C-alpha positions, 0 to 999 in steps of 0.5 A: 543306424547313423540316423538313429544315433543322430536323432538320439544325440539331438534329443539329448542336446535339446533336453539339456538345453530345455533344462538350462532355459528353466533354471531359476536364480531369483535375487532377493534383497531382504531385511537383516533385522527380520532374519535376526528377529525370527524365532529360528535366530534365537538358537543360532546366533551368538550374542557375544560376537558383535556383527556390523554390516556395511563399511564400518571399523569395528576394532583391530582386524585379526583376519580380513575378508573372511568369506562364507558361502552357504547354500541350503536345499529349498525342500521343506523351507516353504517360500523363497524368503524363508529359505533365504532367512535360513541360509542367511542365519547359517552364513551369519553363524559361520562368521561368528564361529570363525571369530570365536575360533580366532579369539575375536570379539566381532565381525565388522565390514560385513557385506553380501558377497554373492558370486564375489559381487559386493553389496554393502547394505547396512539393512539388507542382505542379498540372497539367490533362490533357485528351483532347488537351492538357495544361497547367501554369501557374506564377507567381513573382517574378524576383529578384536 
């Protein structure tokens, strides 16, 4: 009986280890302009809220370091790049909504902030795609 329990426990541990080995976290640096010019972006982004990527001053800061950390299911999104664009637009929209809530006119100093690692590119955003979930994190200053 004890041998049977040991075999069951060993099988469970090996199964859990196998799933960890196959976990995927593919990093992409994708063009901001491409995501913002996609057909999906037209109905999502607010042209009244100015968004500035990289370390640039865009006005008087009313909230520093506003963070959005969005995830989306990969199911039905097609390629990793399409899923990344979708979740980027969701994070972008969330920053714009925060600016609007606070009476801001824009968000400046926007950087990718995945797992709290700063990527201050002015042309690309960082996205991580897994087997089932894709994520983008952005951080910026709400300005007026």
